[in-house]
KETORDO-542897 format. One record per residue (C-alpha): x, y, z; residue number from 1. Coordinates in steps of 0.25 Angstrom, whole numbers, plus 5000, padded with zeros to 4 digits. Last residue first. Example, Ala and Ser with C-alpha at 12.3 -4.5 7.8 and 13.67 -1.06 7.14 Angstrom:
KETORDO-542897
<atom><x>5055</x><y>4996</y><z>5029</z><loza>2</loza></atom>
<atom><x>5049</x><y>4982</y><z>5031</z><loza>1</loza></atom>
***
This chain:
KETORDO-542897
<atom><x>5118</x><y>5071</y><z>5000</z><loza>246</loza></atom>
<atom><x>5110</x><y>5060</y><z>4994</z><loza>245</loza></atom>
<atom><x>5096</x><y>5067</y><z>4996</z><loza>244</loza></atom>
<atom><x>5100</x><y>5081</y><z>4991</z><loza>243</loza></atom>
<atom><x>5108</x><y>5077</y><z>4979</z><loza>242</loza></atom>
<atom><x>5098</x><y>5066</y><z>4976</z><loza>241</loza></atom>
<atom><x>5086</x><y>5077</y><z>4975</z><loza>240</loza></atom>
<atom><x>5094</x><y>5086</y><z>4966</z><loza>239</loza></atom>
<atom><x>5098</x><y>5075</y><z>4957</z><loza>238</loza></atom>
<atom><x>5084</x><y>5070</y><z>4956</z><loza>237</loza></atom>
<atom><x>5079</x><y>5084</y><z>4953</z><loza>236</loza></atom>
<atom><x>5090</x><y>5085</y><z>4942</z><loza>235</loza></atom>
<atom><x>5084</x><y>5073</y><z>4935</z><loza>234</loza></atom>
<atom><x>5093</x><y>5062</y><z>4929</z><loza>233</loza></atom>
<atom><x>5099</x><y>5056</y><z>4942</z><loza>232</loza></atom>
<atom><x>5112</x><y>5048</y><z>4939</z><loza>231</loza></atom>
<atom><x>5118</x><y>5042</y><z>4951</z><loza>230</loza></atom>
<atom><x>5106</x><y>5041</y><z>4960</z><loza>229</loza></atom>
<atom><x>5095</x><y>5038</y><z>4950</z><loza>228</loza></atom>
<atom><x>5104</x><y>5030</y><z>4941</z><loza>227</loza></atom>
<atom><x>5108</x><y>5021</y><z>4952</z><loza>226</loza></atom>
<atom><x>5095</x><y>5020</y><z>4958</z><loza>225</loza></atom>
<atom><x>5087</x><y>5016</y><z>4945</z><loza>224</loza></atom>
<atom><x>5079</x><y>5028</y><z>4940</z><loza>223</loza></atom>
<atom><x>5068</x><y>5037</y><z>4942</z><loza>222</loza></atom>
<atom><x>5067</x><y>5052</y><z>4940</z><loza>221</loza></atom>
<atom><x>5057</x><y>5063</y><z>4943</z><loza>220</loza></atom>
<atom><x>5045</x><y>5056</y><z>4946</z><loza>219</loza></atom>
<atom><x>5035</x><y>5067</y><z>4949</z><loza>218</loza></atom>
<atom><x>5028</x><y>5072</y><z>4962</z><loza>217</loza></atom>
<atom><x>5036</x><y>5084</y><z>4964</z><loza>216</loza></atom>
<atom><x>5049</x><y>5075</y><z>4964</z><loza>215</loza></atom>
<atom><x>5051</x><y>5060</y><z>4963</z><loza>214</loza></atom>
<atom><x>5064</x><y>5052</y><z>4961</z><loza>213</loza></atom>
<atom><x>5062</x><y>5037</y><z>4958</z><loza>212</loza></atom>
<atom><x>5073</x><y>5027</y><z>4961</z><loza>211</loza></atom>
<atom><x>5072</x><y>5013</y><z>4954</z><loza>210</loza></atom>
<atom><x>5076</x><y>4999</y><z>4957</z><loza>209</loza></atom>
<atom><x>5078</x><y>5004</y><z>4971</z><loza>208</loza></atom>
<atom><x>5085</x><y>4996</y><z>4982</z><loza>207</loza></atom>
<atom><x>5099</x><y>5001</y><z>4985</z><loza>206</loza></atom>
<atom><x>5099</x><y>5015</y><z>4978</z><loza>205</loza></atom>
<atom><x>5085</x><y>5018</y><z>4983</z><loza>204</loza></atom>
<atom><x>5090</x><y>5013</y><z>4998</z><loza>203</loza></atom>
<atom><x>5102</x><y>5022</y><z>4997</z><loza>202</loza></atom>
<atom><x>5092</x><y>5034</y><z>4993</z><loza>201</loza></atom>
<atom><x>5084</x><y>5033</y><z>5006</z><loza>200</loza></atom>
<atom><x>5075</x><y>5045</y><z>5002</z><loza>199</loza></atom>
<atom><x>5063</x><y>5036</y><z>5001</z><loza>198</loza></atom>
<atom><x>5050</x><y>5032</y><z>4994</z><loza>197</loza></atom>
<atom><x>5051</x><y>5017</y><z>4992</z><loza>196</loza></atom>
<atom><x>5043</x><y>5009</y><z>4981</z><loza>195</loza></atom>
<atom><x>5045</x><y>4994</y><z>4981</z><loza>194</loza></atom>
<atom><x>5041</x><y>4982</y><z>4972</z><loza>193</loza></atom>
<atom><x>5044</x><y>4970</y><z>4980</z><loza>192</loza></atom>
<atom><x>5056</x><y>4961</y><z>4975</z><loza>191</loza></atom>
<atom><x>5057</x><y>4957</y><z>4991</z><loza>190</loza></atom>
<atom><x>5072</x><y>4955</y><z>4994</z><loza>189</loza></atom>
<atom><x>5079</x><y>4968</y><z>4989</z><loza>188</loza></atom>
<atom><x>5068</x><y>4978</y><z>4992</z><loza>187</loza></atom>
<atom><x>5065</x><y>4972</y><z>5005</z><loza>186</loza></atom>
<atom><x>5079</x><y>4971</y><z>5009</z><loza>185</loza></atom>
<atom><x>5081</x><y>4986</y><z>5005</z><loza>184</loza></atom>
<atom><x>5068</x><y>4990</y><z>5013</z><loza>183</loza></atom>
<atom><x>5073</x><y>4983</y><z>5026</z><loza>182</loza></atom>
<atom><x>5086</x><y>4989</y><z>5025</z><loza>181</loza></atom>
<atom><x>5079</x><y>5003</y><z>5022</z><loza>180</loza></atom>
<atom><x>5072</x><y>5001</y><z>5035</z><loza>179</loza></atom>
<atom><x>5084</x><y>4998</y><z>5044</z><loza>178</loza></atom>
<atom><x>5092</x><y>5009</y><z>5037</z><loza>177</loza></atom>
<atom><x>5081</x><y>5020</y><z>5040</z><loza>176</loza></atom>
<atom><x>5082</x><y>5017</y><z>5055</z><loza>175</loza></atom>
<atom><x>5095</x><y>5025</y><z>5058</z><loza>174</loza></atom>
<atom><x>5089</x><y>5037</y><z>5051</z><loza>173</loza></atom>
<atom><x>5077</x><y>5038</y><z>5060</z><loza>172</loza></atom>
<atom><x>5065</x><y>5034</y><z>5051</z><loza>171</loza></atom>
<atom><x>5054</x><y>5042</y><z>5045</z><loza>170</loza></atom>
<atom><x>5060</x><y>5043</y><z>5031</z><loza>169</loza></atom>
<atom><x>5063</x><y>5028</y><z>5031</z><loza>168</loza></atom>
<atom><x>5050</x><y>5022</y><z>5024</z><loza>167</loza></atom>
<atom><x>5049</x><y>5034</y><z>5014</z><loza>166</loza></atom>
<atom><x>5037</x><y>5028</y><z>5008</z><loza>165</loza></atom>
<atom><x>5039</x><y>5014</y><z>5005</z><loza>164</loza></atom>
<atom><x>5030</x><y>5006</y><z>4995</z><loza>163</loza></atom>
<atom><x>5030</x><y>4991</y><z>4994</z><loza>162</loza></atom>
<atom><x>5024</x><y>4984</y><z>4982</z><loza>161</loza></atom>
<atom><x>5020</x><y>4969</y><z>4981</z><loza>160</loza></atom>
<atom><x>5015</x><y>4969</y><z>4995</z><loza>159</loza></atom>
<atom><x>5016</x><y>4957</y><z>5004</z><loza>158</loza></atom>
<atom><x>5007</x><y>4964</y><z>5015</z><loza>157</loza></atom>
<atom><x>5018</x><y>4959</y><z>5025</z><loza>156</loza></atom>
<atom><x>5028</x><y>4968</y><z>5018</z><loza>155</loza></atom>
<atom><x>5021</x><y>4981</y><z>5022</z><loza>154</loza></atom>
<atom><x>5021</x><y>4977</y><z>5037</z><loza>153</loza></atom>
<atom><x>5036</x><y>4973</y><z>5035</z><loza>152</loza></atom>
<atom><x>5039</x><y>4987</y><z>5030</z><loza>151</loza></atom>
<atom><x>5031</x><y>4994</y><z>5041</z><loza>150</loza></atom>
<atom><x>5039</x><y>4985</y><z>5051</z><loza>149</loza></atom>
<atom><x>5052</x><y>4990</y><z>5045</z><loza>148</loza></atom>
<atom><x>5047</x><y>5004</y><z>5047</z><loza>147</loza></atom>
<atom><x>5044</x><y>5002</y><z>5061</z><loza>146</loza></atom>
<atom><x>5057</x><y>4996</y><z>5064</z><loza>145</loza></atom>
<atom><x>5064</x><y>5008</y><z>5058</z><loza>144</loza></atom>
<atom><x>5055</x><y>5018</y><z>5066</z><loza>143</loza></atom>
<atom><x>5059</x><y>5010</y><z>5079</z><loza>142</loza></atom>
<atom><x>5049</x><y>5001</y><z>5085</z><loza>141</loza></atom>
<atom><x>5041</x><y>5001</y><z>5097</z><loza>140</loza></atom>
<atom><x>5030</x><y>5010</y><z>5091</z><loza>139</loza></atom>
<atom><x>5028</x><y>5000</y><z>5080</z><loza>138</loza></atom>
<atom><x>5023</x><y>4989</y><z>5090</z><loza>137</loza></atom>
<atom><x>5031</x><y>4977</y><z>5094</z><loza>136</loza></atom>
<atom><x>5028</x><y>4963</y><z>5092</z><loza>135</loza></atom>
<atom><x>5035</x><y>4961</y><z>5078</z><loza>134</loza></atom>
<atom><x>5047</x><y>4968</y><z>5083</z><loza>133</loza></atom>
<atom><x>5057</x><y>4956</y><z>5082</z><loza>132</loza></atom>
<atom><x>5052</x><y>4954</y><z>5067</z><loza>131</loza></atom>
<atom><x>5060</x><y>4967</y><z>5063</z><loza>130</loza></atom>
<atom><x>5070</x><y>4964</y><z>5053</z><loza>129</loza></atom>
<atom><x>5062</x><y>4969</y><z>5041</z><loza>128</loza></atom>
<atom><x>5061</x><y>4954</y><z>5035</z><loza>127</loza></atom>
<atom><x>5059</x><y>4949</y><z>5049</z><loza>126</loza></atom>
<atom><x>5046</x><y>4958</y><z>5050</z><loza>125</loza></atom>
<atom><x>5042</x><y>4953</y><z>5036</z><loza>124</loza></atom>
<atom><x>5042</x><y>4939</y><z>5041</z><loza>123</loza></atom>
<atom><x>5035</x><y>4942</y><z>5054</z><loza>122</loza></atom>
<atom><x>5024</x><y>4949</y><z>5047</z><loza>121</loza></atom>
<atom><x>5022</x><y>4937</y><z>5037</z><loza>120</loza></atom>
<atom><x>5021</x><y>4928</y><z>5049</z><loza>119</loza></atom>
<atom><x>5011</x><y>4937</y><z>5056</z><loza>118</loza></atom>
<atom><x>5003</x><y>4938</y><z>5043</z><loza>117</loza></atom>
<atom><x>5003</x><y>4923</y><z>5042</z><loza>116</loza></atom>
<atom><x>4998</x><y>4921</y><z>5056</z><loza>115</loza></atom>
<atom><x>4988</x><y>4932</y><z>5055</z><loza>114</loza></atom>
<atom><x>4981</x><y>4926</y><z>5043</z><loza>113</loza></atom>
<atom><x>4984</x><y>4935</y><z>5030</z><loza>112</loza></atom>
<atom><x>4971</x><y>4942</y><z>5025</z><loza>111</loza></atom>
<atom><x>4979</x><y>4952</y><z>5017</z><loza>110</loza></atom>
<atom><x>4973</x><y>4965</y><z>5023</z><loza>109</loza></atom>
<atom><x>4970</x><y>4961</y><z>5037</z><loza>108</loza></atom>
<atom><x>4980</x><y>4950</y><z>5040</z><loza>107</loza></atom>
<atom><x>4992</x><y>4955</y><z>5031</z><loza>106</loza></atom>
<atom><x>4989</x><y>4970</y><z>5035</z><loza>105</loza></atom>
<atom><x>4989</x><y>4968</y><z>5050</z><loza>104</loza></atom>
<atom><x>5001</x><y>4958</y><z>5051</z><loza>103</loza></atom>
<atom><x>5012</x><y>4968</y><z>5050</z><loza>102</loza></atom>
<atom><x>5007</x><y>4978</y><z>5060</z><loza>101</loza></atom>
<atom><x>5003</x><y>4967</y><z>5069</z><loza>100</loza></atom>
<atom><x>5017</x><y>4962</y><z>5069</z><loza>99</loza></atom>
<atom><x>5023</x><y>4975</y><z>5072</z><loza>98</loza></atom>
<atom><x>5013</x><y>4977</y><z>5084</z><loza>97</loza></atom>
<atom><x>5000</x><y>4985</y><z>5082</z><loza>96</loza></atom>
<atom><x>4997</x><y>4998</y><z>5089</z><loza>95</loza></atom>
<atom><x>5007</x><y>5007</y><z>5081</z><loza>94</loza></atom>
<atom><x>5001</x><y>5002</y><z>5067</z><loza>93</loza></atom>
<atom><x>5013</x><y>5005</y><z>5058</z><loza>92</loza></atom>
<atom><x>5013</x><y>5017</y><z>5048</z><loza>91</loza></atom>
<atom><x>5028</x><y>5016</y><z>5046</z><loza>90</loza></atom>
<atom><x>5030</x><y>5031</y><z>5045</z><loza>89</loza></atom>
<atom><x>5036</x><y>5032</y><z>5031</z><loza>88</loza></atom>
<atom><x>5027</x><y>5022</y><z>5026</z><loza>87</loza></atom>
<atom><x>5029</x><y>5008</y><z>5020</z><loza>86</loza></atom>
<atom><x>5019</x><y>5003</y><z>5010</z><loza>85</loza></atom>
<atom><x>5015</x><y>4990</y><z>5005</z><loza>84</loza></atom>
<atom><x>5008</x><y>4988</y><z>4991</z><loza>83</loza></atom>
<atom><x>5001</x><y>4975</y><z>4987</z><loza>82</loza></atom>
<atom><x>4989</x><y>4976</y><z>4997</z><loza>81</loza></atom>
<atom><x>4988</x><y>4991</y><z>4994</z><loza>80</loza></atom>
<atom><x>4986</x><y>4988</y><z>4979</z><loza>79</loza></atom>
<atom><x>4975</x><y>4979</y><z>4982</z><loza>78</loza></atom>
<atom><x>4968</x><y>4989</y><z>4991</z><loza>77</loza></atom>
<atom><x>4969</x><y>5000</y><z>4981</z><loza>76</loza></atom>
<atom><x>4963</x><y>4991</y><z>4971</z><loza>75</loza></atom>
<atom><x>4952</x><y>4987</y><z>4980</z><loza>74</loza></atom>
<atom><x>4950</x><y>5002</y><z>4983</z><loza>73</loza></atom>
<atom><x>4947</x><y>5006</y><z>4968</z><loza>72</loza></atom>
<atom><x>4951</x><y>5020</y><z>4968</z><loza>71</loza></atom>
<atom><x>4963</x><y>5018</y><z>4959</z><loza>70</loza></atom>
<atom><x>4976</x><y>5010</y><z>4960</z><loza>69</loza></atom>
<atom><x>4978</x><y>5001</y><z>4948</z><loza>68</loza></atom>
<atom><x>4981</x><y>4987</y><z>4951</z><loza>67</loza></atom>
<atom><x>4992</x><y>4980</y><z>4943</z><loza>66</loza></atom>
<atom><x>5002</x><y>4979</y><z>4954</z><loza>65</loza></atom>
<atom><x>5000</x><y>4994</y><z>4957</z><loza>64</loza></atom>
<atom><x>4994</x><y>5003</y><z>4947</z><loza>63</loza></atom>
<atom><x>4994</x><y>5018</y><z>4948</z><loza>62</loza></atom>
<atom><x>4987</x><y>5027</y><z>4938</z><loza>61</loza></atom>
<atom><x>4987</x><y>5042</y><z>4935</z><loza>60</loza></atom>
<atom><x>4980</x><y>5053</y><z>4943</z><loza>59</loza></atom>
<atom><x>4975</x><y>5056</y><z>4956</z><loza>58</loza></atom>
<atom><x>4984</x><y>5047</y><z>4964</z><loza>57</loza></atom>
<atom><x>4978</x><y>5042</y><z>4978</z><loza>56</loza></atom>
<atom><x>4988</x><y>5041</y><z>4989</z><loza>55</loza></atom>
<atom><x>4989</x><y>5029</y><z>4999</z><loza>54</loza></atom>
<atom><x>4985</x><y>5022</y><z>4985</z><loza>53</loza></atom>
<atom><x>4996</x><y>5011</y><z>4986</z><loza>52</loza></atom>
<atom><x>5004</x><y>5017</y><z>4975</z><loza>51</loza></atom>
<atom><x>5000</x><y>5031</y><z>4978</z><loza>50</loza></atom>
<atom><x>5007</x><y>5031</y><z>4991</z><loza>49</loza></atom>
<atom><x>5020</x><y>5028</y><z>4982</z><loza>48</loza></atom>
<atom><x>5018</x><y>5041</y><z>4974</z><loza>47</loza></atom>
<atom><x>5014</x><y>5049</y><z>4986</z><loza>46</loza></atom>
<atom><x>5026</x><y>5045</y><z>4993</z><loza>45</loza></atom>
<atom><x>5035</x><y>5050</y><z>4982</z><loza>44</loza></atom>
<atom><x>5027</x><y>5063</y><z>4979</z><loza>43</loza></atom>
<atom><x>5039</x><y>5073</y><z>4979</z><loza>42</loza></atom>
<atom><x>5035</x><y>5079</y><z>4992</z><loza>41</loza></atom>
<atom><x>5049</x><y>5076</y><z>4999</z><loza>40</loza></atom>
<atom><x>5060</x><y>5075</y><z>4988</z><loza>39</loza></atom>
<atom><x>5061</x><y>5062</y><z>4980</z><loza>38</loza></atom>
<atom><x>5063</x><y>5047</y><z>4981</z><loza>37</loza></atom>
<atom><x>5056</x><y>5035</y><z>4976</z><loza>36</loza></atom>
<atom><x>5063</x><y>5021</y><z>4977</z><loza>35</loza></atom>
<atom><x>5058</x><y>5010</y><z>4968</z><loza>34</loza></atom>
<atom><x>5060</x><y>4995</y><z>4970</z><loza>33</loza></atom>
<atom><x>5054</x><y>4987</y><z>4958</z><loza>32</loza></atom>
<atom><x>5048</x><y>4973</y><z>4962</z><loza>31</loza></atom>
<atom><x>5037</x><y>4975</y><z>4952</z><loza>30</loza></atom>
<atom><x>5039</x><y>4987</y><z>4943</z><loza>29</loza></atom>
<atom><x>5036</x><y>5001</y><z>4946</z><loza>28</loza></atom>
<atom><x>5031</x><y>5010</y><z>4936</z><loza>27</loza></atom>
<atom><x>5029</x><y>5025</y><z>4939</z><loza>26</loza></atom>
<atom><x>5022</x><y>5037</y><z>4932</z><loza>25</loza></atom>
<atom><x>5019</x><y>5048</y><z>4941</z><loza>24</loza></atom>
<atom><x>5010</x><y>5059</y><z>4935</z><loza>23</loza></atom>
<atom><x>5013</x><y>5070</y><z>4945</z><loza>22</loza></atom>
<atom><x>5012</x><y>5066</y><z>4960</z><loza>21</loza></atom>
<atom><x>5010</x><y>5076</y><z>4971</z><loza>20</loza></atom>
<atom><x>5001</x><y>5086</y><z>4964</z><loza>19</loza></atom>
<atom><x>4996</x><y>5096</y><z>4974</z><loza>18</loza></atom>
<atom><x>4982</x><y>5101</y><z>4972</z><loza>17</loza></atom>
<atom><x>4977</x><y>5092</y><z>4983</z><loza>16</loza></atom>
<atom><x>4987</x><y>5081</y><z>4985</z><loza>15</loza></atom>
<atom><x>4988</x><y>5077</y><z>4970</z><loza>14</loza></atom>
<atom><x>4992</x><y>5064</y><z>4963</z><loza>13</loza></atom>
<atom><x>4997</x><y>5060</y><z>4950</z><loza>12</loza></atom>
<atom><x>5000</x><y>5046</y><z>4944</z><loza>11</loza></atom>
<atom><x>5003</x><y>5046</y><z>4929</z><loza>10</loza></atom>
<atom><x>5005</x><y>5031</y><z>4928</z><loza>9</loza></atom>
<atom><x>5009</x><y>5023</y><z>4941</z><loza>8</loza></atom>
<atom><x>5012</x><y>5008</y><z>4939</z><loza>7</loza></atom>
<atom><x>5016</x><y>5000</y><z>4950</z><loza>6</loza></atom>
<atom><x>5019</x><y>4985</y><z>4950</z><loza>5</loza></atom>
<atom><x>5023</x><y>4986</y><z>4935</z><loza>4</loza></atom>
<atom><x>5016</x><y>4975</y><z>4926</z><loza>3</loza></atom>
<atom><x>5025</x><y>4964</y><z>4921</z><loza>2</loza></atom>
<atom><x>5029</x><y>4964</y><z>4907</z><loza>1</loza></atom>
***
């Protein structure tokens, strides 16, 4: 049996005296698409930020692509090369053009020759339907366009795993659909392992292999989208869905 892409065993984390994650056990198979939902402060973003060591867990074990995340910097760098992340607020370099934002990582981290990096960047800008903006700066783009650039930038690193941390929550409502459409296309075409923290339940129904509900730093419930939405087993899940779906 092939090794899981992501394995979390007994993972706990504290911010000072506050425990934000409680003994999380989670296994993500290669190519699996997971949506993580839950109320604000439930530990969703912290969980996925532990997967690429943006947050450091204090107890338990995390393995990504067979590499355990510990204090070994070479292991952390190896995992980060394989894990792309799209943030809530884009995190693009404002002083670089769209094309320069996309080629920076491949050239400096992957060692790609500049012409090859530019070719790859244009390929992914085409993929997210924004190639005509390659020469502009982030500040000249709408929020939805910036988020699509951020997705393309992560894809340029040829990741094995993509993490999305509430990628539409900072967008105006009319811009949400354009980003979700790109994510749906990516999920269906790429075969890439994806974890997405979001409240977009339509996206979860359409794309996810599994939906995970978190509350107070714990995984309360996880199931296929149909079972999760139509027959939630836990009272806390039912309450959450009743508030978010109506």
